C-alpha positions in Angstrom: 65.2 8.6 28.8 65.6 9.0 25.2 65.6 12.3 23.4 62.5 14.3 22.8 61.0 12.5 19.4 58.4 14.0 16.8 54.8 13.6 17.9 53.7 12.9 14.4 56.2 10.0 14.3 55.0 8.6 17.6 51.2 8.9 16.3 52.1 6.7 13.3 53.7 4.1 14.9 51.0 4.1 17.8 48.5 3.2 15.4 50.6 -0.2 14.4 52.6 -0.7 17.2 55.3 -1.2 14.9 57.9 0.2 12.5 58.6 -2.7 10.6 57.0 -6.1 9.4 57.9 -9.5 9.5 57.1 -12.1 6.4 57.5 -15.6 6.4 59.3 -17.3 3.7 58.6 -21.0 3.6 60.6 -23.1 1.5 59.1 -27.0 2.6 59.6 -29.1 -0.7 55.8 -30.8 -0.4 55.4 -34.2 -3.3 52.2 -35.2 -1.5 48.3 -34.0 0.2 48.4 -33.8 3.3 45.7 -36.5 4.0 46.6 -39.9 5.0 44.8 -41.0 2.4 47.3 -39.6 0.1 50.2 -41.7 1.0 52.3 -42.7 -2.3 49.4 -40.7 -4.1 51.9 -37.9 -5.1 50.0 -34.8 -6.7 50.7 -31.0 -6.2 49.5 -29.6 -2.6 48.2 -26.8 -1.7 51.4 -25.4 0.1 53.5 -25.5 -2.5 51.7 -24.8 -5.8 49.0 -22.2 -4.6 46.9 -22.8 -7.5 45.4 -25.9 -6.4 42.6 -25.5 -3.6 42.7 -27.5 -0.5 39.7 -30.2 -1.3 37.4 -30.7 1.5 34.8 -33.2 1.6 31.9 -32.9 4.1 30.7 -35.1 6.3 26.6 -35.9 5.9 26.1 -35.6 9.7 27.8 -31.9 9.8 26.2 -30.1 12.5 26.0 -27.0 10.5 24.2 -25.2 13.9 27.9 -25.9 15.4 30.1 -22.4 15.3 32.8 -23.7 14.5 31.8 -25.4 11.6 29.9 -22.1 10.8 33.3 -20.3 11.1 35.3 -22.8 9.0 33.3 -23.2 5.9 32.7 -19.0 6.2 36.6 -19.3 5.5 36.5 -21.8 3.3 33.6 -20.3 0.8 35.8 -16.2 1.5 38.0 -17.6 -1.6 39.4 -19.8 -4.7 41.8 -21.2 -1.3 39.4 -24.0 -0.8 37.0 -26.5 -2.9 34.3 -28.1 -0.9 32.5 -31.0 -1.8 29.2 -32.6 -0.4 27.3 -35.7 -1.4 23.7 -35.1 -3.1 22.3 -37.3 0.0 23.6 -34.6 2.1 20.2 -33.3 4.1 21.9 -29.6 4.4 21.3 -27.3 0.8 24.0 -26.8 -0.9 25.4 -23.0 -0.7 27.0 -20.8 -3.3 30.3 -22.6 -4.6 30.1 -25.7 -3.1 30.3 -28.9 -5.5 27.9 -31.2 -5.2 28.7 -35.2 -5.8 25.9 -37.0 -7.5 25.7 -40.8 -6.7 24.3 -43.8 -9.3 23.5 -47.1 -7.6 25.4 -49.2 -9.8 24.3 -52.5 -8.1 26.3 -55.8 -6.9 29.5 -56.2 -8.6 31.8 -59.0 -8.1 33.3 -60.7 -4.2 30.1 -59.0 -2.3 30.8 -55.5 -3.8 28.2 -53.0 -3.8 29.0 -50.4 -6.7 28.8 -46.9 -6.6 29.6 -44.3 -9.3 30.3 -40.7 -8.2 29.8 -37.9 -10.5 32.0 -34.6 -10.4 32.6 -31.7 -12.9 31.9 -34.4 -16.1 33.5 -37.6 -14.9 32.5 -40.6 -12.7 34.4 -42.0 -9.9 34.1 -46.1 -8.9 33.4 -46.4 -5.2 33.0 -49.5 -4.2 30.9 -50.4 -1.0 31.3 -54.0 0.8 28.7 -55.3 2.6 30.2 -54.7 6.3 29.8 -51.3 6.0 27.3 -51.1 9.0 30.2 -52.6 11.1 32.5 -50.0 9.4 30.0 -47.4 10.5 29.6 -48.8 14.3 33.6 -48.5 14.3 34.7 -45.4 13.0 31.8 -42.6 13.3 29.6 -44.6 16.1 26.4 -45.2 14.5 24.4 -48.1 13.5 20.9 -47.2 12.4 21.2 -48.7 8.1 20.8 -45.1 6.5 23.1 -43.5 8.7 25.5 -45.6 8.3 25.5 -45.8 4.7 26.0 -42.6 4.1 28.3 -41.8 6.6 30.7 -44.8 4.7 29.8 -43.7 1.3 31.1 -40.4 1.6 34.1 -41.5 3.5 35.1 -43.4 0.8 34.2 -40.9 -1.7 36.3 -38.5 0.1 39.4 -40.9 -0.4 38.7 -42.0 -4.0 38.2 -38.0 -5.3 41.8 -37.4 -3.3 39.7 -35.6 -0.8 42.7 -33.4 1.6 40.1 -33.5 4.2 36.6 -34.7 5.5 35.7 -32.0 7.4 33.3 -33.9 11.0 31.7 -32.7 14.1 31.5 -36.5 15.1 33.2 -36.8 17.8 33.3 -40.0 18.3 34.7 -40.2 14.5 37.3 -37.0 16.0 38.3 -39.5 19.2 38.7 -43.1 17.7 41.0 -41.4 14.6 44.4 -42.5 15.2 43.2 -46.1 15.9 41.0 -46.5 12.7 41.7 -49.8 10.9 41.0 -51.2 7.3 39.6 -49.1 4.5 38.8 -46.1 7.4 42.4 -45.8 8.3 42.9 -43.7 4.8 39.9 -41.4 5.9 41.4 -38.0 7.0 38.5 -36.8 9.5 39.0 -33.0 11.1 37.8 -31.0 13.1 36.2 -27.5 12.1 38.2 -25.4 14.4 41.8 -27.8 13.2 40.7 -27.0 9.7 40.9 -22.8 10.2 43.9 -23.7 11.8 45.3 -25.5 8.7 43.7 -22.6 6.5 45.4 -20.0 8.7 49.1 -21.7 7.7 48.4 -21.3 4.6 46.9 -17.4 4.6 49.7 -16.4 6.4 52.1 -18.8 4.1 50.8 -16.6 1.3 50.9 -12.9 3.6 47.0 -12.3 4.2 44.3 -12.7 6.5 41.2 -11.7 6.2 39.6 -8.5 7.7 36.3 -8.0 10.3 34.7 -5.9 7.1 35.0 -9.2 4.5 38.2 -8.1 2.8 41.4 -9.1 2.7 44.5 -7.9 4.3 47.7 -7.8 2.7 51.1 -8.3 4.9 51.7 -7.9 8.9 49.4 -11.2 9.8 51.9 -12.0 11.7 52.0 -8.8 13.4 48.0 -9.3 13.5 48.2 -12.7 14.8 50.1 -11.7 17.8 47.7 -8.8 18.8 44.9 -10.6 18.8 46.5 -13.0 21.6 47.9 -10.1 23.0 46.1 -7.1 23.1 47.1 -5.6 25.9 50.4 -4.9 23.9 49.0 -2.0 21.8 47.2 -0.7 24.7 50.6 -0.5 26.2 52.4 1.2 23.2 50.1 3.3 22.9 49.9 4.7 25.8 53.2 5.2 26.1 53.3 6.9 23.0 50.6 9.2 24.3 53.0 10.7 26.9 54.7 12.7 23.2 58.2 11.2 24.5 59.9 8.2 24.0 61.9 5.7 26.3 64.0 2.2 25.6 60.4 0.8 26.5 59.2 1.6 23.0 62.0 -0.4 21.8 62.0 -3.1 24.0 58.1 -3.5 23.3 58.7 -3.6 19.4 61.6 -6.5 19.5 58.7 -8.3 22.1 56.2 -7.9 19.1 58.9 -9.2 16.5 60.2 -12.1 18.8 56.2 -13.4 19.2 55.9 -12.9 15.3 58.6 -15.4 14.6 58.1 -17.7 17.5 54.5 -18.1 15.3 56.1 -18.4 11.7 58.9 -20.8 13.4 55.1 -22.6 14.2 53.9 -22.8 10.9 57.0 -23.8 9.6 57.2 -26.8 12.7 52.9 -27.3 11.1 53.9 -28.2 7.5 56.8 -30.2 8.5 54.4 -32.5 11.1 51.7 -32.1 7.9 54.1 -33.7 5.3 54.3 -36.6 8.2 50.8 -37.5 7.6 51.8 -38.5 4.0 56.0 -38.9 4.0 57.4 -41.2 6.8 59.6 -38.9 9.0 64.0 -39.6 8.3 66.8 -38.1 9.4 66.3 -35.0 7.0 63.2 -34.1 8.2 63.7 -34.8 11.6 67.1 -32.0 10.8 64.6 -29.6 9.4 62.2 -29.7 12.7 65.2 -29.8 15.1 65.9 -26.4 13.1 62.7 -25.0 13.2 62.1 -25.8 16.8 65.3 -24.3 18.1 64.0 -21.2 16.1 61.1 -21.1 18.2 62.8 -21.8 21.3 65.3 -18.7 20.4 62.3 -16.3 19.3 60.0 -17.3 22.4 62.9 -17.3 24.9 63.9 -13.6 23.3 60.3 -12.5 24.0 60.7 -13.1 27.5 64.1 -11.2 27.8 62.1 -8.5 25.6 59.2 -8.2 28.3 61.7 -8.1 31.4 63.5 -5.0 29.8 59.8 -3.9 29.2 59.7 -3.7 33.1 63.1 -2.8 33.6 63.0 0.3 31.7 59.3 1.4 33.1 60.7 0.8 36.6 63.3 3.1 35.6 65.9 0.1 37.4 69.8 0.8 37.3 71.6 -2.4 36.8 74.4 -3.4 34.9 72.5 -5.1 31.6 74.4 -8.3 32.0 72.6 -9.2 35.2 69.0 -8.9 33.3 66.9 -11.9 32.1 64.0 -13.1 32.9 65.1 -16.2 34.5 65.5 -14.2 37.8 62.0 -13.0 37.3 60.4 -16.2 37.3 62.7 -18.8 39.3 61.9 -16.9 42.2 64.0 -17.6 44.8 66.6 -16.2 47.1 69.2 -16.7 44.6 67.5 -14.4 42.0 66.7 -11.6 44.1 68.7 -9.0 42.6 68.7 -5.1 43.4 66.8 -4.3 39.6 64.9 -6.9 40.2 63.7 -5.6 43.7 62.3 -2.3 41.6 60.5 -4.0 39.2 58.4 -5.7 41.8 58.0 -2.4 43.9 56.9 -0.6 40.2 54.4 -3.6 39.5 54.1 -7.1 42.2 51.0 -8.2 39.2 53.2 -8.1 36.0 55.8 -9.7 38.2 53.3 -12.3 39.7 51.3 -13.1 36.7 54.9 -13.7 35.2 55.6 -16.3 37.4 52.4 -17.7 37.2 52.0 -17.7 33.7 55.4 -19.9 33.6 53.9 -23.2 32.5 56.0 -26.5 32.4 55.9 -27.0 28.5 57.9 -23.0 29.2 60.6 -24.5 31.4 61.3 -27.1 28.8 61.7 -24.4 26.3 63.9 -22.8 28.5 66.2 -26.4 29.1 66.4 -26.5 25.6 67.5 -22.5 24.9 70.5 -23.4 27.9 71.7 -26.3 25.6 71.9 -23.9 22.8 73.7 -21.5 24.2 76.1 -23.9 24.6 76.2 -24.8 21.0 74.9 -28.2 22.1 71.9 -29.1 19.7 68.4 -30.1 21.1 68.7 -34.0 20.2 66.3 -35.3 17.9 65.4 -38.0 16.4 62.8 -40.6 14.6 59.9 -42.1 16.5 59.0 -45.3 15.3 55.1 -45.7 15.9 53.1 -49.2 16.0 51.8 -51.7 17.2 53.2 -55.1 18.8 51.0 -58.4 17.4 52.3 -61.9 18.1 53.1 -64.8 14.4 53.7 -68.0 15.1 53.7 -67.5 19.0 56.3 -64.2 19.2 55.3 -60.9 20.0 56.6 -58.3 16.5 56.1 -54.7 16.2 54.6 -53.2 13.2 55.7 -50.2 12.3 52.6 -48.2 11.0 54.1 -44.7 11.1 57.7 -42.8 11.8 57.4 -39.0 13.3 60.1 -36.5 14.3 60.9 -36.6 17.6 62.9 -34.3 20.1 64.6 -36.1 22.9 64.4 -33.5 26.8 67.2 -35.1 28.7 64.9 -36.3 31.3 63.6 -32.8 31.6 59.5 -34.1 31.5 60.1 -36.0 34.4 59.2 -33.9 37.1 56.5 -31.8 35.3 54.7 -35.0 34.6 53.7 -34.6 37.9 52.3 -31.1 38.3 48.9 -31.9 37.5 48.6 -28.8 35.3 50.9 -30.3 32.7 48.4 -32.0 30.1 50.3 -35.3 29.4 50.0 -37.6 25.9 50.2 -37.7 22.3 47.7 -35.4 21.5 49.8 -32.9 23.3 53.2 -34.3 21.6 54.4 -35.4 25.1 55.9 -39.3 25.6 58.3 -41.1 27.5 61.4 -38.7 27.9 60.5 -37.4 24.2 58.4 -34.8 22.9 57.2 -34.3 18.8 57.7 -30.8 18.1 54.7 -29.5 16.4 51.8 -31.0 19.3 53.9 -29.2 22.0 55.8 -26.1 20.8 52.4 -25.3 19.8 51.0 -25.5 23.4 54.0 -23.6 24.2 53.8 -20.6 22.4 49.8 -20.9 23.6 51.5 -20.3 27.2 54.0 -18.0 26.1 51.4 -15.6 24.3 49.5 -15.9 27.0 51.7 -15.0 30.0 52.6 -11.9 27.4 49.7 -10.7 27.8 49.0 -11.2 31.3 52.5 -9.0 32.5 50.9 -6.5 29.5 47.9 -5.9 31.0 49.0 -5.3 34.5 51.8 -3.1 34.0 49.3 -1.1 31.4 46.6 -0.8 34.3 49.2 -0.1 36.5 50.3 3.2 34.2 47.0 4.2 34.1 46.6 2.9 30.5 42.2 2.5 29.6 41.2 -1.4 30.9 39.7 -2.2 27.4 41.0 -3.7 24.0 42.0 -1.6 21.2 41.0 -3.0 17.8 43.2 -4.7 16.0 44.9 -2.5 13.4 44.9 -4.3 10.1 41.8 -6.7 10.6 39.3 -4.4 12.8 36.6 -4.9 14.8 35.2 -8.0 15.8 31.6 -8.3 15.4 28.1 -10.3 15.3 28.6 -11.7 11.7 30.7 -14.7 10.5 32.8 -12.3 8.3 33.4 -10.0 11.3 34.7 -12.9 13.5 37.0 -14.8 11.5 40.3 -13.4 12.0 40.2 -13.7 15.6 38.8 -17.0 15.5 41.6 -18.1 12.8 44.4 -15.9 15.4 42.8 -17.8 18.7 42.5 -21.4 16.6 46.9 -21.4 16.3 
């Protein structure tokens, strides 16, 4: 235990649960947009040019009653960061701030093409519509009725021709099959409302701002605010310890835990931007190396968060031991070899927290520990460029068509056992490839598992110490409520 400290100082620290703040400096250079339709079309990006809004085209068939769509559009309309375009034939009325694209029928053109003019902001853009639009609509949108098919395809073509970054939709068919779209439909960049909020969250945190529950904007503390939405028991425990009017090392370790969680979210944001770049610019050795670096940063911060969490347990349990022997690995391994004396004291102090720690250590986190072991021995995480495409037959011989390249990390066979577990999600959507991972989607899953585990452990510890069994309001954003504004901060954080 350390000496008694000033009560006012503890009360001040208890409000935010920290004594410092983390800020992200994002220096990723993007010379093109973030949508597949932007390939080879150089223009500024919202990530590098704050003056350029993210341009969003809404699907005429968008379900405006969908709760995630309501929140996504509410966030888009909160400021100048997003420009919402809607087709004039959209049955849903335009709302304040939306821009309506007016269409003029130009009639039949050459080569079986029907022409339309999309008029926006005083300029006109030619939109060609081929006669096979019903087949395109059936393939891409899952609709075949004449009117709905025409509206969907015309809106999609317009989104591409007007340089929209994303095509906001709730069409499950379009979202499920977007990776297999062909022809002109490949230029679409369909995105679900939650995915749009995730994208906007990266942009907002990069600018060190977030919306508050009251409808205003906060400046600073955005990463701490995000972590505390994921781990509300952090502040419960922190404030409970401060209320004792004395200070021990556990407060310092808690702050270290918060800081490492914030650094993990920062690394994920940087990986997200690098991943978005790959939608328009094929990966190369340089971009893969940057993903390797940010992945190592996330691995280091996430495992350091677990080390901080282990030390919170050790200090609160008053377990006397050689500091060099304390590691979270001993807690999660649950083997006779790991039964150190200090661990026995921690289990005696709060067996529920130890059980939660072990139960939450998912396969995704086991791979992070494998990567951490490599880094500790000064061995880089093996990175490469993965070629994705399809095999076609040409002149009777199979030929590989390279359609896209992404940075990947090799796993040295570490996933083989994990992939057999029923609770482990295998597939490209989660970044899992044969003996390799795609950094951003996989690390995102791992970060979610890490934050969820931290919350479970902290909650059990707080209850064990007699702290109130209720989540405090986020000191940065306020208390969630029924209105769209009051729900946005937490929705942004949990869509991470």
